[in-house]
C-alpha positions as CSV (number, residue, x, y, z in Angstrom):
1,M,-51.3,-24.3,-49.5
2,K,-51.2,-24.8,-45.7
3,F,-47.2,-25.2,-44.3
4,E,-49.0,-28.9,-43.0
5,D,-50.8,-29.7,-46.6
6,L,-47.9,-29.2,-49.6
7,V,-45.6,-31.0,-46.8
8,A,-48.1,-33.8,-46.3
9,Q,-48.9,-33.9,-49.9
10,S,-45.2,-33.2,-51.3
11,I,-44.4,-36.3,-49.1
12,K,-46.5,-38.2,-51.0
13,L,-45.7,-37.2,-54.0
14,F,-41.8,-37.8,-53.2
15,E,-42.9,-41.1,-51.3
16,K,-43.8,-42.7,-55.7
17,E,-40.8,-41.7,-57.2
18,P,-37.5,-44.1,-57.0
19,R,-34.3,-42.6,-55.5
20,L,-33.8,-43.0,-59.3
21,I,-35.6,-40.5,-61.9
22,H,-35.0,-41.9,-64.9
23,L,-36.3,-39.3,-68.1
24,P,-38.0,-40.0,-71.2
25,S,-37.0,-40.3,-74.2
26,K,-38.6,-36.9,-75.5
27,G,-38.2,-33.3,-75.4
28,K,-35.8,-31.7,-73.2
29,A,-34.1,-31.6,-69.5
30,V,-33.3,-28.6,-68.2
31,F,-30.5,-29.1,-64.4
32,V,-30.4,-26.5,-61.9
33,G,-27.4,-26.4,-59.1
34,D,-26.8,-25.2,-56.2
35,T,-30.0,-22.4,-55.5
36,H,-28.8,-21.8,-51.7
37,G,-31.9,-19.8,-50.6
38,D,-31.8,-17.8,-54.4
39,L,-35.6,-17.8,-54.7
40,D,-35.0,-15.3,-57.4
41,A,-33.3,-17.8,-59.4
42,S,-35.1,-20.4,-58.8
43,E,-38.2,-18.6,-59.8
44,K,-36.2,-17.5,-63.2
45,V,-35.6,-20.7,-64.1
46,I,-39.5,-22.0,-63.6
47,S,-40.6,-19.1,-65.6
48,H,-37.8,-19.5,-68.5
49,Y,-38.5,-23.4,-68.3
50,L,-41.8,-24.5,-66.7
51,R,-43.4,-25.2,-70.5
52,S,-43.3,-27.4,-73.0
53,P,-41.1,-29.6,-74.2
54,Y,-38.9,-28.6,-70.3
55,R,-38.7,-30.9,-68.0
56,I,-36.6,-29.3,-64.9
57,I,-34.1,-31.3,-62.9
58,F,-32.9,-29.4,-59.8
59,L,-29.6,-30.5,-57.9
60,G,-30.0,-30.0,-54.9
61,D,-29.2,-27.8,-51.8
62,Y,-32.4,-25.5,-51.4
63,V,-31.6,-24.0,-48.2
64,D,-29.4,-22.7,-45.9
65,R,-26.6,-19.6,-46.6
66,G,-28.5,-17.2,-48.7
67,E,-31.2,-15.7,-46.9
68,E,-34.4,-16.7,-48.2
69,S,-33.7,-20.5,-48.1
70,E,-37.6,-21.3,-46.6
71,A,-39.2,-19.1,-49.4
72,N,-36.7,-21.2,-52.3
73,I,-37.7,-24.7,-50.8
74,L,-41.0,-24.2,-50.2
75,F,-42.2,-22.2,-53.3
76,L,-40.3,-25.5,-54.9
77,L,-42.4,-27.3,-53.2
78,Q,-45.7,-26.2,-54.8
79,K,-44.2,-26.4,-57.6
80,K,-43.7,-30.1,-57.3
81,V,-47.2,-30.4,-56.2
82,E,-48.5,-28.1,-58.9
83,Y,-46.2,-30.2,-61.9
84,P,-45.2,-32.8,-60.4
85,E,-43.9,-34.9,-64.2
86,Q,-42.2,-31.3,-64.8
87,I,-40.1,-30.8,-61.8
88,F,-37.7,-33.3,-59.5
89,L,-35.6,-32.1,-56.6
90,L,-32.6,-34.0,-56.0
91,S,-31.2,-34.6,-52.5
92,G,-28.3,-32.3,-51.9
93,N,-26.0,-32.4,-48.8
94,H,-27.5,-29.4,-46.8
95,E,-31.1,-31.1,-47.2
96,G,-29.1,-33.9,-45.0
97,F,-28.8,-31.5,-41.6
98,M,-30.7,-34.8,-39.5
99,V,-28.5,-37.0,-40.4
100,K,-25.2,-35.1,-41.1
101,A,-24.5,-32.0,-39.9
102,L,-22.8,-29.3,-41.5
103,Y,-22.1,-25.6,-40.6
104,P,-22.6,-22.7,-40.9
105,A,-26.5,-24.3,-41.5
106,N,-28.0,-20.5,-40.8
107,F,-32.0,-22.0,-42.4
108,W,-31.8,-25.5,-39.7
109,E,-30.6,-23.2,-36.7
110,S,-33.7,-20.9,-37.5
111,L,-36.1,-23.2,-37.4
112,S,-37.8,-24.8,-34.1
113,T,-37.3,-28.4,-33.1
114,E,-40.5,-29.5,-34.3
115,K,-40.4,-28.1,-37.8
116,R,-36.8,-29.2,-37.6
117,E,-38.2,-32.7,-37.9
118,I,-40.2,-32.0,-40.1
119,Y,-38.2,-30.3,-42.7
120,G,-35.5,-33.5,-42.2
121,R,-38.0,-36.6,-43.1
122,L,-39.4,-34.8,-46.0
123,F,-35.6,-34.3,-47.2
124,S,-35.1,-37.7,-46.7
125,K,-37.4,-39.1,-48.9
126,F,-36.2,-36.8,-52.1
127,P,-34.2,-39.4,-55.0
128,L,-30.8,-38.9,-55.2
129,S,-30.0,-39.1,-59.1
130,V,-31.4,-38.4,-62.5
131,T,-30.5,-40.6,-65.4
132,S,-31.1,-39.9,-69.3
133,E,-31.4,-42.9,-72.5
134,N,-29.4,-40.6,-74.2
135,G,-26.5,-41.2,-71.5
136,I,-27.0,-38.4,-69.1
137,L,-26.1,-38.8,-65.1
138,A,-27.4,-36.0,-63.0
139,L,-26.6,-35.8,-59.2
140,H,-25.4,-34.0,-56.2
141,G,-22.0,-34.2,-55.3
142,A,-20.2,-37.6,-56.9
143,L,-20.7,-41.0,-57.9
144,P,-21.9,-43.9,-55.6
145,D,-19.7,-47.0,-56.4
146,L,-22.4,-49.5,-56.7
147,E,-22.2,-53.2,-59.2
148,S,-25.3,-51.4,-61.8
149,L,-27.5,-47.4,-61.6
150,E,-30.2,-49.4,-60.1
151,E,-28.9,-49.7,-56.8
152,I,-29.1,-46.3,-56.3
153,N,-32.7,-47.1,-55.5
154,R,-31.3,-49.0,-52.2
155,I,-29.5,-46.5,-50.9
156,E,-30.3,-46.1,-47.4
157,I,-29.9,-41.9,-46.3
158,G,-26.2,-41.7,-43.7
159,D,-24.9,-44.6,-46.0
160,E,-21.6,-44.2,-47.2
161,Q,-22.8,-44.3,-50.7
162,W,-25.3,-41.6,-50.0
163,D,-22.4,-39.7,-48.6
164,R,-20.4,-39.6,-51.2
165,I,-23.8,-38.8,-53.6
166,V,-24.1,-35.9,-51.7
167,W,-21.0,-34.9,-50.2
168,G,-18.4,-36.2,-52.7
169,D,-16.2,-34.3,-54.6
170,F,-14.6,-34.7,-57.7
171,V,-10.8,-33.3,-58.2
172,E,-8.2,-32.4,-61.1
173,R,-6.0,-35.6,-59.9
174,R,-4.8,-39.1,-61.6
175,N,-5.6,-40.6,-58.1
176,G,-9.5,-42.7,-57.5
177,W,-10.2,-42.9,-53.8
178,M,-8.2,-39.7,-52.1
179,G,-9.6,-39.1,-48.9
180,N,-12.0,-37.1,-47.0
181,L,-10.9,-33.5,-46.4
182,W,-13.3,-31.9,-43.8
183,G,-15.7,-34.5,-44.1
184,R,-15.9,-34.3,-47.8
185,P,-14.8,-37.3,-49.7
186,Q,-13.0,-36.4,-52.4
187,F,-12.5,-38.9,-55.9
188,G,-10.1,-38.3,-58.8
189,E,-10.2,-39.0,-62.5
190,S,-10.0,-42.6,-62.9
191,Y,-12.4,-43.5,-59.7
192,F,-14.8,-41.4,-62.0
193,E,-14.0,-42.8,-65.3
194,T,-14.2,-46.5,-64.1
195,L,-17.7,-45.7,-62.6
196,M,-19.0,-44.3,-65.8
197,E,-17.6,-46.5,-67.8
198,R,-19.2,-49.6,-65.5
199,Y,-22.6,-47.0,-65.8
200,Q,-22.4,-46.6,-69.3
201,K,-22.7,-42.5,-69.4
202,K,-21.3,-40.0,-70.9
203,I,-22.1,-36.1,-69.1
204,L,-22.1,-36.2,-65.3
205,I,-24.1,-33.0,-63.9
206,R,-23.6,-32.4,-61.4
207,S,-23.2,-28.9,-58.0
208,H,-22.3,-29.2,-54.6
209,Q,-19.0,-27.2,-55.7
210,P,-18.9,-23.6,-56.7
211,H,-15.5,-23.4,-56.9
212,A,-14.7,-26.4,-59.4
213,P,-13.9,-26.1,-62.7
214,L,-16.9,-26.0,-64.6
215,W,-16.1,-29.2,-67.0
216,M,-13.0,-32.0,-65.4
217,F,-12.2,-35.6,-67.2
218,E,-12.0,-34.3,-70.7
219,K,-15.4,-31.9,-70.7
220,R,-17.6,-35.0,-69.4
221,C,-17.7,-33.9,-65.7
222,I,-19.8,-30.8,-65.8
223,T,-20.2,-28.9,-62.7
224,I,-22.8,-26.0,-62.3
225,F,-23.8,-23.5,-59.1
226,T,-27.9,-21.5,-59.5
227,S,-27.3,-19.2,-56.5
228,Y,-25.3,-15.1,-56.6
229,V,-24.4,-16.9,-52.7
230,Y,-21.1,-18.1,-54.2
231,L,-20.5,-16.3,-57.2
232,P,-21.5,-13.7,-59.5
233,V,-23.2,-15.8,-62.3
234,R,-25.7,-18.4,-62.6
235,T,-25.8,-21.8,-65.1
236,I,-27.7,-24.1,-66.0
237,V,-27.2,-26.5,-68.4
238,V,-29.8,-27.4,-70.9
239,V,-29.9,-31.3,-72.6
240,D,-31.7,-33.0,-75.7
241,L,-33.4,-36.5,-74.5
242,E,-34.1,-37.0,-78.4
243,G,-30.3,-36.4,-79.4
244,E,-27.3,-38.2,-78.8
245,I,-24.4,-37.4,-76.4
246,R,-21.4,-37.9,-77.5
247,N,-19.5,-35.0,-75.2
248,G,-20.2,-31.5,-73.4
249,R,-20.4,-29.6,-76.9
250,D,-23.7,-31.4,-77.1
251,L,-25.3,-30.2,-73.9
252,R,-26.3,-25.8,-74.3
253,I,-25.3,-24.1,-71.0
254,E,-26.7,-20.8,-70.0
255,R,-26.8,-18.0,-67.8
256,I,-30.0,-16.9,-65.9
């Protein structure tokens, strides 16, 4: 498919999706962390899990760092167009370069001005979060501070809550909000607990921090990364959408 046609079809699909995706209470969900130009990782996930009863949720950061950024995002967009109900592409901070610049950004810096604007417009349409009826919440970075999860649908790209979702870090401290570190808002356990209670969710699945502990906050917050760019292992999480989620032991962690 020509680049222009793929972009146009992708935008139409993303404009129909809400910022907050509700998964059905059937089947299984596969959550994929940052792929960062690791085309092999994306291809392996699709090859293994693009079949019933799975839905695949990518948690953002498809470009930069790795050497195959454009091939990676074009591959995922093509699969999204072909299987719109089985694949979901959330936004990460690297998809928000046109709103909040980051460095190094080898993908963005390699583009012409025209192509950069095309990708910027396309990425601005990506959803921000996924949730399930059995207690799963998934996004790229940290939790937004909202009255209800449904308010995610009203978040504007570039605002404070968007910044928390795509740029936010979690650290193993009791404090709530702890300021910014190199442009990344930092949050601790009390912030996490307050918002998970408010949203009535049991487990948060996120990516964004390749060197964060796999589990934080009494095994209620799992951070995965699915690219060889940073780590020697690539981790995904598989969740049974029909089963009861009580704690982290009810999730299946796999390496690809």
